[in-house]
Structures are given as structure tokens and as C-alpha cells.
N, CA, C and O atoms as a GROMACS GRO file, in nm:
protein
  432
    1MET      N    1   1.521  -0.860  -1.136
    1MET     CA    2   1.397  -0.792  -1.127
    1MET      C    3   1.384  -0.692  -1.006
    1MET      O    4   1.418  -0.702  -0.888
    2THR      N    5   1.311  -0.571  -1.090
    2THR     CA    6   1.294  -0.475  -1.034
    2THR      C    7   1.181  -0.496  -0.889
    2THR      O    8   1.087  -0.574  -0.879
    3HIS      N    9   1.221  -0.415  -0.808
    3HIS     CA   10   1.146  -0.418  -0.676
    3HIS      C   11   1.075  -0.279  -0.665
    3HIS      O   12   1.145  -0.182  -0.639
    4TYR      N   13   0.940  -0.263  -0.684
    4TYR     CA   14   0.862  -0.121  -0.682
    4TYR      C   15   0.842  -0.101  -0.532
    4TYR      O   16   0.790  -0.193  -0.469
    5LEU      N   17   0.875   0.003  -0.473
    5LEU     CA   18   0.821   0.024  -0.340
    5LEU      C   19   0.726   0.150  -0.371
    5LEU      O   20   0.780   0.255  -0.405
    6ILE      N   21   0.550   0.142  -0.359
    6ILE     CA   22   0.481   0.206  -0.384
    6ILE      C   23   0.455   0.296  -0.223
    6ILE      O   24   0.442   0.223  -0.124
    7LEU      N   25   0.447   0.440  -0.204
    7LEU     CA   26   0.424   0.500  -0.078
    7LEU      C   27   0.291   0.555  -0.126
    7LEU      O   28   0.294   0.648  -0.206
    8GLU      N   29   0.152   0.499  -0.077
    8GLU     CA   30   0.056   0.600  -0.101
    8GLU      C   31   0.009   0.636   0.028
    8GLU      O   32  -0.017   0.567   0.126
    9SER      N   33   0.003   0.800   0.000
    9SER     CA   34  -0.033   0.882   0.110
    9SER      C   35  -0.156   0.969   0.074
    9SER      O   36  -0.187   1.079   0.121
   10ARG      N   37  -0.225   0.890  -0.026
   10ARG     CA   38  -0.354   0.988  -0.050
   10ARG      C   39  -0.507   0.867  -0.017
   10ARG      O   40  -0.510   0.744  -0.015
   11ASP      N   41  -0.579   0.934  -0.003
   11ASP     CA   42  -0.704   0.831   0.007
   11ASP      C   43  -0.773   0.851  -0.070
   11ASP      O   44  -0.783   0.967  -0.109
   12PRO      N   45  -0.872   0.725  -0.140
   12PRO     CA   46  -0.941   0.763  -0.256
   12PRO      C   47  -1.068   0.862  -0.264
   12PRO      O   48  -1.117   0.896  -0.372
   13TYR      N   49  -1.121   0.909  -0.121
   13TYR     CA   50  -1.218   0.965  -0.103
   13TYR      C   51  -1.167   1.118  -0.143
   13TYR      O   52  -1.259   1.198  -0.161
   14ASP      N   53  -1.072   1.155  -0.155
   14ASP     CA   54  -0.994   1.266  -0.177
   14ASP      C   55  -0.906   1.292  -0.299
   14ASP      O   56  -0.889   1.407  -0.342
   15SER      N   57  -0.854   1.189  -0.352
   15SER     CA   58  -0.792   1.194  -0.428
   15SER      C   59  -0.837   1.141  -0.605
   15SER      O   60  -0.883   1.027  -0.610
   16ALA      N   61  -0.829   1.199  -0.712
   16ALA     CA   62  -0.905   1.185  -0.807
   16ALA      C   63  -0.809   1.068  -0.870
   16ALA      O   64  -0.858   0.970  -0.925
   17ASP      N   65  -0.693   1.084  -0.860
   17ASP     CA   66  -0.574   0.987  -0.950
   17ASP      C   67  -0.600   0.851  -0.894
   17ASP      O   68  -0.599   0.754  -0.970
   18TRP      N   69  -0.629   0.833  -0.746
   18TRP     CA   70  -0.594   0.742  -0.685
   18TRP      C   71  -0.638   0.567  -0.738
   18TRP      O   72  -0.587   0.464  -0.694
   19LYS      N   73  -0.735   0.578  -0.830
   19LYS     CA   74  -0.733   0.432  -0.911
   19LYS      C   75  -0.677   0.434  -0.990
   19LYS      O   76  -0.655   0.326  -1.046
   20LYS      N   77  -0.617   0.561  -1.049
   20LYS     CA   78  -0.534   0.521  -1.151
   20LYS      C   79  -0.366   0.447  -1.112
   20LYS      O   80  -0.298   0.361  -1.169
   21MET      N   81  -0.346   0.520  -1.000
   21MET     CA   82  -0.242   0.458  -0.924
   21MET      C   83  -0.243   0.325  -0.903
   21MET      O   84  -0.154   0.249  -0.943
   22GLN      N   85  -0.345   0.291  -0.838
   22GLN     CA   86  -0.400   0.120  -0.804
   22GLN      C   87  -0.369   0.068  -0.948
   22GLN      O   88  -0.283  -0.019  -0.961
   23ASP      N   89  -0.437   0.118  -1.059
   23ASP     CA   90  -0.396   0.028  -1.186
   23ASP      C   91  -0.238   0.005  -1.215
   23ASP      O   92  -0.190  -0.101  -1.256
   24ILE      N   93  -0.175   0.111  -1.188
   24ILE     CA   94  -0.036   0.114  -1.230
   24ILE      C   95   0.028   0.009  -1.156
   24ILE      O   96   0.121  -0.054  -1.206
   25ILE      N   97  -0.024  -0.017  -1.019
   25ILE     CA   98   0.044  -0.128  -0.908
   25ILE      C   99   0.015  -0.254  -0.974
   25ILE      O  100   0.091  -0.352  -0.971
   26VAL      N  101  -0.088  -0.250  -1.029
   26VAL     CA  102  -0.155  -0.414  -1.055
   26VAL      C  103  -0.065  -0.407  -1.184
   26VAL      O  104   0.008  -0.506  -1.188
   27ASP      N  105  -0.051  -0.338  -1.271
   27ASP     CA  106   0.032  -0.356  -1.410
   27ASP      C  107   0.202  -0.397  -1.401
   27ASP      O  108   0.271  -0.455  -1.485
   28LEU      N  109   0.231  -0.351  -1.287
   28LEU     CA  110   0.377  -0.333  -1.256
   28LEU      C  111   0.398  -0.492  -1.206
   28LEU      O  112   0.488  -0.568  -1.242
   29LYS      N  113   0.299  -0.519  -1.124
   29LYS     CA  114   0.304  -0.649  -1.073
   29LYS      C  115   0.250  -0.778  -1.172
   29LYS      O  116   0.254  -0.893  -1.127
   30LYS      N  117   0.205  -0.756  -1.293
   30LYS     CA  118   0.171  -0.828  -1.409
   30LYS      C  119   0.251  -0.820  -1.461
   30LYS      O  120   0.268  -0.920  -1.531
   31ASN      N  121   0.364  -0.710  -1.476
   31ASN     CA  122   0.454  -0.718  -1.571
   31ASN      C  123   0.575  -0.788  -1.538
   31ASN      O  124   0.672  -0.777  -1.613
   32GLY      N  125   0.580  -0.876  -1.410
   32GLY     CA  126   0.671  -0.941  -1.343
   32GLY      C  127   0.773  -0.865  -1.256
   32GLY      O  128   0.894  -0.888  -1.257
   33ASN      N  129   0.707  -0.767  -1.176
   33ASN     CA  130   0.780  -0.712  -1.096
   33ASN      C  131   0.746  -0.751  -0.938
   33ASN      O  132   0.648  -0.819  -0.907
   34ASP      N  133   0.822  -0.709  -0.860
   34ASP     CA  134   0.801  -0.723  -0.711
   34ASP      C  135   0.755  -0.602  -0.658
   34ASP      O  136   0.821  -0.498  -0.654
   35VAL      N  137   0.663  -0.614  -0.625
   35VAL     CA  138   0.577  -0.490  -0.576
   35VAL      C  139   0.543  -0.508  -0.410
   35VAL      O  140   0.508  -0.601  -0.337
   36THR      N  141   0.572  -0.373  -0.395
   36THR     CA  142   0.538  -0.347  -0.239
   36THR      C  143   0.448  -0.232  -0.215
   36THR      O  144   0.497  -0.126  -0.254
   37LEU      N  145   0.299  -0.219  -0.148
   37LEU     CA  146   0.222  -0.124  -0.145
   37LEU      C  147   0.251  -0.044  -0.023
   37LEU      O  148   0.169  -0.096   0.052
   38PHE      N  149   0.308   0.042   0.046
   38PHE     CA  150   0.317   0.079   0.178
   38PHE      C  151   0.235   0.181   0.197
   38PHE      O  152   0.267   0.284   0.138
   39LEU      N  153   0.123   0.183   0.271
   39LEU     CA  154   0.018   0.302   0.300
   39LEU      C  155   0.078   0.399   0.425
   39LEU      O  156   0.123   0.356   0.531
   40ILE      N  157   0.069   0.512   0.392
   40ILE     CA  158   0.118   0.630   0.488
   40ILE      C  159   0.025   0.702   0.481
   40ILE      O  160  -0.061   0.694   0.393
   41GLN      N  161   0.026   0.820   0.612
   41GLN     CA  162  -0.085   0.938   0.585
   41GLN      C  163  -0.196   0.868   0.568
   41GLN      O  164  -0.223   0.753   0.605
   42ASN      N  165  -0.282   0.980   0.484
   42ASN     CA  166  -0.404   0.927   0.471
   42ASN      C  167  -0.443   0.813   0.399
   42ASN      O  168  -0.553   0.762   0.417
   43GLY      N  169  -0.324   0.748   0.283
   43GLY     CA  170  -0.341   0.627   0.248
   43GLY      C  171  -0.392   0.506   0.322
   43GLY      O  172  -0.444   0.410   0.265
   44VAL      N  173  -0.371   0.517   0.471
   44VAL     CA  174  -0.418   0.402   0.571
   44VAL      C  175  -0.600   0.436   0.555
   44VAL      O  176  -0.665   0.340   0.597
   45LEU      N  177  -0.674   0.536   0.509
   45LEU     CA  178  -0.797   0.496   0.535
   45LEU      C  179  -0.898   0.422   0.475
   45LEU      O  180  -0.995   0.372   0.532
   46PRO      N  181  -0.863   0.417   0.329
   46PRO     CA  182  -0.944   0.298   0.274
   46PRO      C  183  -0.930   0.161   0.359
   46PRO      O  184  -1.028   0.087   0.349
   47ILE      N  185  -0.823   0.114   0.441
   47ILE     CA  186  -0.806   0.000   0.488
   47ILE      C  187  -0.862  -0.048   0.574
   47ILE      O  188  -0.841  -0.165   0.607
   48ARG      N  189  -0.967   0.050   0.649
   48ARG     CA  190  -1.065   0.027   0.770
   48ARG      C  191  -1.147  -0.111   0.741
   48ARG      O  192  -1.210  -0.132   0.637
   49GLN      N  193  -1.138  -0.181   0.826
   49GLN     CA  194  -1.219  -0.335   0.806
   49GLN      C  195  -1.358  -0.253   0.759
   49GLN      O  196  -1.373  -0.133   0.779
   50GLY      N  197  -1.449  -0.334   0.699
   50GLY     CA  198  -1.553  -0.311   0.630
   50GLY      C  199  -1.605  -0.206   0.568
   50GLY      O  200  -1.723  -0.171   0.573
   51THR      N  201  -1.502  -0.144   0.497
   51THR     CA  202  -1.492  -0.047   0.365
   51THR      C  203  -1.515  -0.089   0.246
   51THR      O  204  -1.435  -0.177   0.211
   52SER      N  205  -1.602  -0.059   0.159
   52SER     CA  206  -1.587  -0.110   0.024
   52SER      C  207  -1.465  -0.120  -0.049
   52SER      O  208  -1.471  -0.122  -0.172
   53PHE      N  209  -1.347  -0.127   0.015
   53PHE     CA  210  -1.216  -0.100  -0.034
   53PHE      C  211  -1.146  -0.257   0.010
   53PHE      O  212  -1.055  -0.314  -0.051
   54GLU      N  213  -1.189  -0.284   0.084
   54GLU     CA  214  -1.169  -0.392   0.157
   54GLU      C  215  -1.095  -0.533   0.044
   54GLU      O  216  -0.995  -0.604   0.039
   55SER      N  217  -1.211  -0.512  -0.025
   55SER     CA  218  -1.189  -0.678  -0.147
   55SER      C  219  -1.106  -0.619  -0.259
   55SER      O  220  -1.082  -0.697  -0.351
   56HIS      N  221  -1.054  -0.487  -0.268
   56HIS     CA  222  -0.986  -0.438  -0.322
   56HIS      C  223  -0.829  -0.474  -0.274
   56HIS      O  224  -0.739  -0.521  -0.343
   57PHE      N  225  -0.827  -0.438  -0.143
   57PHE     CA  226  -0.684  -0.497  -0.108
   57PHE      C  227  -0.657  -0.647  -0.133
   57PHE      O  228  -0.549  -0.692  -0.172
   58ASP      N  229  -0.780  -0.727  -0.104
   58ASP     CA  230  -0.774  -0.878  -0.109
   58ASP      C  231  -0.729  -0.912  -0.262
   58ASP      O  232  -0.661  -1.006  -0.301
   59ASN      N  233  -0.773  -0.834  -0.318
   59ASN     CA  234  -0.700  -0.894  -0.465
   59ASN      C  235  -0.584  -0.869  -0.493
   59ASN      O  236  -0.504  -0.948  -0.542
   60LEU      N  237  -0.556  -0.713  -0.453
   60LEU     CA  238  -0.394  -0.688  -0.493
   60LEU      C  239  -0.300  -0.803  -0.424
   60LEU      O  240  -0.198  -0.851  -0.474
   61LYS      N  241  -0.360  -0.836  -0.295
   61LYS     CA  242  -0.272  -0.957  -0.201
   61LYS      C  243  -0.276  -1.078  -0.290
   61LYS      O  244  -0.176  -1.149  -0.304
   62SER      N  245  -0.377  -1.102  -0.344
   62SER     CA  246  -0.400  -1.230  -0.410
   62SER      C  247  -0.300  -1.261  -0.561
   62SER      O  248  -0.272  -1.367  -0.616
   63LEU      N  249  -0.268  -1.131  -0.592
   63LEU     CA  250  -0.163  -1.068  -0.691
   63LEU      C  251  -0.038  -1.129  -0.649
   63LEU      O  252   0.040  -1.166  -0.737
   64GLY      N  253  -0.004  -1.149  -0.503
   64GLY     CA  254   0.125  -1.153  -0.511
   64GLY      C  255   0.158  -0.996  -0.404
   64GLY      O  256   0.225  -1.005  -0.301
   65ILE      N  257   0.118  -0.909  -0.437
   65ILE     CA  258   0.141  -0.731  -0.391
   65ILE      C  259   0.163  -0.760  -0.238
   65ILE      O  260   0.076  -0.819  -0.174
   66ASN      N  261   0.272  -0.720  -0.185
   66ASN     CA  262   0.306  -0.712  -0.054
   66ASN      C  263   0.203  -0.576   0.016
   66ASN      O  264   0.213  -0.471  -0.047
   67ILE      N  265   0.123  -0.575   0.119
   67ILE     CA  266   0.067  -0.474   0.156
   67ILE      C  267   0.095  -0.406   0.301
   67ILE      O  268   0.043  -0.475   0.388
   68LEU      N  269   0.153  -0.306   0.346
   68LEU     CA  270   0.186  -0.281   0.463
   68LEU      C  271   0.126  -0.112   0.469
   68LEU      O  272   0.112  -0.025   0.382
   69ALA      N  273   0.101  -0.117   0.622
   69ALA     CA  274   0.049  -0.004   0.685
   69ALA      C  275   0.129   0.084   0.804
   69ALA      O  276   0.189   0.045   0.904
   70ASP      N  277   0.116   0.163   0.773
   70ASP     CA  278   0.234   0.243   0.843
   70ASP      C  279   0.139   0.245   0.989
   70ASP      O  280   0.025   0.292   0.981
   71LEU      N  281   0.185   0.195   1.114
   71LEU     CA  282   0.162   0.158   1.240
   71LEU      C  283   0.135   0.323   1.310
   71LEU      O  284   0.048   0.348   1.393
   72PHE      N  285   0.197   0.386   1.272
   72PHE     CA  286   0.190   0.573   1.364
   72PHE      C  287   0.084   0.631   1.256
   72PHE      O  288   0.014   0.714   1.314
   73ALA      N  289   0.049   0.619   1.130
   73ALA     CA  290  -0.038   0.649   1.056
   73ALA      C  291  -0.186   0.577   1.112
   73ALA      O  292  -0.270   0.661   1.142
   74LEU      N  293  -0.215   0.475   1.124
   74LEU     CA  294  -0.336   0.412   1.175
   74LEU      C  295  -0.352   0.469   1.314
   74LEU      O  296  -0.463   0.519   1.336
   75GLN      N  297  -0.255   0.472   1.421
   75GLN     CA  298  -0.298   0.527   1.551
   75GLN      C  299  -0.310   0.648   1.535
   75GLN      O  300  -0.385   0.685   1.626
   76GLU      N  301  -0.275   0.750   1.460
   76GLU     CA  302  -0.313   0.876   1.486
   76GLU      C  303  -0.451   0.895   1.408
   76GLU      O  304  -0.507   1.003   1.426
   77ARG      N  305  -0.518   0.795   1.315
   77ARG     CA  306  -0.633   0.813   1.290
   77ARG      C  307  -0.759   0.733   1.345
   77ARG      O  308  -0.872   0.728   1.297
   78GLY      N  309  -0.702   0.666   1.468
   78GLY     CA  310  -0.788   0.578   1.536
   78GLY      C  311  -0.826   0.456   1.467
   78GLY      O  312  -0.907   0.380   1.518
   79ILE      N  313  -0.774   0.433   1.358
   79ILE     CA  314  -0.791   0.282   1.301
   79ILE      C  315  -0.762   0.150   1.375
   79ILE      O  316  -0.648   0.124   1.337
   80LYS      N  317  -0.795   0.066   1.447
   80LYS     CA  318  -0.772  -0.017   1.487
   80LYS      C  319  -0.785  -0.161   1.421
   80LYS      O  320  -0.698  -0.247   1.434
   81ASN      N  321  -0.929  -0.185   1.330
   81ASN     CA  322  -0.899  -0.297   1.292
   81ASN      C  323  -0.941  -0.260   1.113
   81ASN      O  324  -1.031  -0.193   1.062
   82THR      N  325  -0.813  -0.352   1.048
   82THR     CA  326  -0.811  -0.322   0.938
   82THR      C  327  -0.810  -0.454   0.833
   82THR      O  328  -0.806  -0.565   0.887
   83ALA      N  329  -0.812  -0.447   0.688
   83ALA     CA  330  -0.853  -0.537   0.617
   83ALA      C  331  -0.751  -0.670   0.649
   83ALA      O  332  -0.641  -0.625   0.679
   84GLN      N  333  -0.751  -0.768   0.651
   84GLN     CA  334  -0.664  -0.859   0.672
   84GLN      C  335  -0.555  -0.877   0.578
   84GLN      O  336  -0.445  -0.924   0.606
   85SER      N  337  -0.591  -0.839   0.469
   85SER     CA  338  -0.473  -0.858   0.363
   85SER      C  339  -0.363  -0.755   0.397
   85SER      O  340  -0.253  -0.766   0.343
   86VAL      N  341  -0.391  -0.649   0.491
   86VAL     CA  342  -0.291  -0.543   0.515
   86VAL      C  343  -0.217  -0.596   0.650
   86VAL      O  344  -0.272  -0.656   0.742
   87GLU      N  345  -0.087  -0.560   0.642
   87GLU     CA  346   0.037  -0.609   0.734
   87GLU      C  347   0.036  -0.462   0.815
   87GLU      O  348   0.016  -0.356   0.757
   88LYS      N  349   0.059  -0.473   0.941
   88LYS     CA  350   0.091  -0.322   0.996
   88LYS      C  351   0.207  -0.322   1.014
   88LYS      O  352   0.258  -0.421   1.067
   89SER      N  353   0.275  -0.228   0.982
   89SER     CA  354   0.420  -0.190   0.992
   89SER      C  355   0.492  -0.056   1.051
   89SER      O  356   0.425   0.045   1.071
   90SER      N  357   0.622  -0.062   1.076
   90SER     CA  358   0.661   0.062   1.097
   90SER      C  359   0.754   0.157   1.003
   90SER      O  360   0.804   0.103   0.904
   91ILE      N  361   0.776   0.279   1.023
   91ILE     CA  362   0.860   0.338   0.934
   91ILE      C  363   1.021   0.257   0.920
   91ILE      O  364   1.087   0.254   0.816
   92ASP      N  365   1.058   0.201   1.038
   92ASP     CA  366   1.167   0.128   0.988
   92ASP      C  367   1.167   0.028   0.896
   92ASP      O  368   1.267   0.017   0.824
   93ARG      N  369   1.058  -0.060   0.881
   93ARG     CA  370   1.056  -0.112   0.777
   93ARG      C  371   1.042  -0.055   0.640
   93ARG      O  372   1.080  -0.119   0.542
   94LEU      N  373   0.995   0.046   0.631
   94LEU     CA  374   0.999   0.136   0.507
   94LEU      C  375   1.131   0.157   0.458
   94LEU      O  376   1.158   0.128   0.341
   95VAL      N  377   1.227   0.209   0.546
   95VAL     CA  378   1.352   0.232   0.511
   95VAL      C  379   1.421   0.109   0.472
   95VAL      O  380   1.501   0.108   0.378
   96GLU      N  381   1.390   0.003   0.544
   96GLU     CA  382   1.450  -0.150   0.502
   96GLU      C  383   1.419  -0.156   0.371
   96GLU      O  384   1.511  -0.168   0.290
   97LEU      N  385   1.287  -0.148   0.329
   97LEU     CA  386   1.222  -0.175   0.185
   97LEU      C  387   1.285  -0.088   0.098
   97LEU      O  388   1.320  -0.129  -0.012
   98SER      N  389   1.303   0.026   0.130
   98SER     CA  390   1.393   0.106   0.066
   98SER      C  391   1.537   0.094  -0.013
   98SER      O  392   1.580   0.119  -0.125
   99LEU      N  393   1.577   0.050   0.089
   99LEU     CA  394   1.755   0.000   0.035
   99LEU      C  395   1.791  -0.116  -0.026
   99LEU      O  396   1.909  -0.133  -0.058
  100ILE      N  397   1.677  -0.230  -0.056
  100ILE     CA  398   1.658  -0.336  -0.128
  100ILE      C  399   1.745  -0.312  -0.239
  100ILE      O  400   1.732  -0.196  -0.278
  101PRO      N  401   1.823  -0.372  -0.300
  101PRO     CA  402   1.911  -0.349  -0.428
  101PRO      C  403   1.807  -0.348  -0.557
  101PRO      O  404   1.716  -0.432  -0.554
  102ASN      N  405   1.811  -0.288  -0.632
  102ASN     CA  406   1.695  -0.290  -0.735
  102ASN      C  407   1.565  -0.231  -0.738
  102ASN      O  408   1.474  -0.251  -0.818
  103THR      N  409   1.573  -0.142  -0.623
  103THR     CA  410   1.434  -0.084  -0.588
  103THR      C  411   1.423   0.035  -0.612
  103THR      O  412   1.507   0.119  -0.578
  104LYS      N  413   1.287   0.066  -0.690
  104LYS     CA  414   1.245   0.204  -0.739
  104LYS      C  415   1.131   0.257  -0.653
  104LYS      O  416   1.019   0.206  -0.643
  105THR      N  417   1.159   0.328  -0.614
  105THR     CA  418   1.023   0.419  -0.503
  105THR      C  419   0.953   0.554  -0.592
  105THR      O  420   1.001   0.653  -0.648
  106ILE      N  421   0.784   0.488  -0.564
  106ILE     CA  422   0.726   0.602  -0.613
  106ILE      C  423   0.623   0.629  -0.500
  106ILE      O  424   0.550   0.548  -0.443
  107TRP      N  425   0.635   0.747  -0.483
  107TRP     CA  426   0.543   0.829  -0.364
  107TRP      C  427   0.462   0.904  -0.422
  107TRP      O  428   0.489   0.999  -0.495
  108HIS      N  429   0.328   0.853  -0.380
  108HIS     CA  430   0.158   0.899  -0.455
  108HIS      C  431   0.119   0.959  -0.341
  108HIS      O  432   0.008   1.011  -0.333
   0.00000   0.00000   0.00000
């Protein structure tokens, strides 16, 4: 099984292809792959608690997609409360995930 590590650095408010990338993530999972979505930089903006995107991340989690958010990016943007389906994480964890055998990394 292939593990896909998706690094999302863009936010849906500023990126016209954000939705397309989310569709690719879902397709990868539905095709039997292990998928981790790691939110970095401005990619953490839509996980603020109470946004219209909160249910989107809940849906991803219900499909079995692991969702992590860079703690540093959250702190830099003053985000304390996030969607419950998202786990706060460090860049060290990102490095660990990238070293899993059969991992393919996509940076968006």
C-alpha cells in the first residue's frame, strides 16, 4: 500500500485550486491508499474552529484520512481553537511521516 503525504500550504480563500486538491485527497483514499494531510503555512487557516470548512475536515477524518496541523503555523497565525478532527503536530512529525517506506509526498 502506498502512503501519500499531502502538504497543504494554501488556504481556500486564496487558492483557486484548493478544492481540486481536496478532491484528489479523497480519491487517493477511496482508491485504497493510506493518506495523511499535513497542513502548514496558510494551509492551517481553514481549520479554525467555527469556519464553514470544519465539516469538510470532519468528513476527511471519517474517511480515515489523518489530518495534522503544524503547531508553529498555528501559533504564528494566532489560531488556538481548531476543528476537532485535526491533530496539532510538529515539523519533526512531518519528517517522520516522510520517511515511512513507500511514501509519496505532494506539496500544494
